[in-house]
C-alpha positions in Angstrom: 130.6 138.0 170.6 128.9 134.8 173.0 125.6 137.1 172.6 125.8 137.6 169.2 126.2 133.5 168.5 123.0 133.0 171.1 121.2 135.6 169.3 121.9 134.2 165.4 121.4 130.6 166.7 118.5 131.4 168.6 116.9 133.4 164.9 118.1 130.1 162.6 116.2 127.7 164.9 113.0 130.0 164.7 113.5 130.7 161.1 114.1 126.4 160.7 111.4 126.0 162.8 109.1 128.0 160.9 110.0 126.0 157.6 109.6 123.0 158.8 106.0 123.7 160.0 105.1 125.5 156.4 107.3 122.8 154.3 104.8 119.7 156.8 101.8 122.0 155.6 102.8 121.5 151.8 103.8 118.2 151.9 100.4 116.6 152.3 97.6 119.1 151.6 94.2 117.9 153.9 90.4 119.3 153.3 88.5 119.9 150.8 91.7 119.9 148.0 91.9 116.4 149.1 88.5 115.7 150.1 87.9 111.5 149.1 91.7 110.7 149.6 94.1 109.0 151.5 96.9 110.7 150.9 100.4 109.0 151.7 103.2 111.3 151.9 106.7 109.8 151.3 105.0 107.0 149.5 105.1 105.6 145.8 102.5 103.1 143.7 104.7 101.9 141.1 102.5 100.5 138.4 98.8 100.5 137.3 99.2 103.7 135.2 96.9 105.1 132.4 98.1 108.6 132.4 100.7 111.2 133.1 100.4 114.7 133.8 102.1 118.0 135.0 100.9 119.3 137.9 101.8 122.2 140.5 100.9 119.9 143.8 100.3 116.9 145.4 96.5 118.7 145.6 96.1 119.2 141.8 97.1 116.0 141.2 94.1 114.6 143.8 92.2 117.0 141.3 92.8 115.5 138.3 92.4 112.1 139.6 89.2 112.9 141.3 87.3 114.5 137.7 88.3 110.6 136.3 86.0 108.0 137.0 89.0 105.2 135.5 91.4 106.9 138.6 91.5 104.9 141.8 95.1 106.0 143.0 97.6 108.8 141.6 101.4 109.1 142.7 102.7 112.7 142.0 106.9 112.9 141.5 107.7 116.0 143.0 109.8 118.5 140.7 113.6 117.7 140.5 113.1 113.8 141.3 114.1 112.2 138.2 111.4 113.3 136.0 112.6 116.9 135.4 111.4 120.2 137.1 108.1 120.1 136.9 105.6 117.3 139.6 104.2 114.8 137.5 101.3 113.3 138.3 100.8 109.8 137.5 96.9 108.7 137.5 96.1 105.0 138.5 93.2 102.8 136.9 94.1 100.0 140.0 95.6 100.4 143.3 99.3 99.4 143.2 101.3 98.2 145.9 102.0 101.1 148.4 106.2 101.5 148.3 108.4 104.1 150.5 110.1 106.8 148.1 111.1 110.4 149.4 110.3 111.3 145.9 106.3 111.0 145.8 103.3 112.1 147.5 100.3 109.3 146.6 97.1 109.1 147.3 94.2 106.6 147.7 90.5 107.0 146.4 89.2 106.4 150.2 85.3 104.9 148.3 87.4 102.5 146.6 87.7 100.4 149.7 87.4 100.3 153.7 89.5 102.5 155.5 90.0 102.2 158.9 89.4 105.9 160.9 92.4 107.6 162.0 94.8 110.9 160.6 95.0 111.1 156.8 91.8 109.7 156.3 89.5 112.4 154.3 85.9 111.6 153.3 84.2 114.3 151.7 80.7 115.4 153.3 
């Protein structure tokens, strides 16, 4: 019986680790989908909204913002976080102050201000 519990624990730990790795990959998409943005997981930028749209992911929200010259930043509210069962993308005409909040992923166009080099900074080629 002890061997069975140990096997179960190992399998559970493996699946938990795999779920975490996969979740991290989706929480803050990188690469071409978010090129030109500094992505801010766990951050909401309150204010400066000029439009909102249903969006499936932070990457889709970044694409909506990228397509509009007026858009300087966005906040993506993840599904089931107080704004309904779908993700909502809030497009910003300014860059409001960043505030920590687990509901959201925000992004700021990287050409809007001088950014430090480092993780999370992606530039268009």
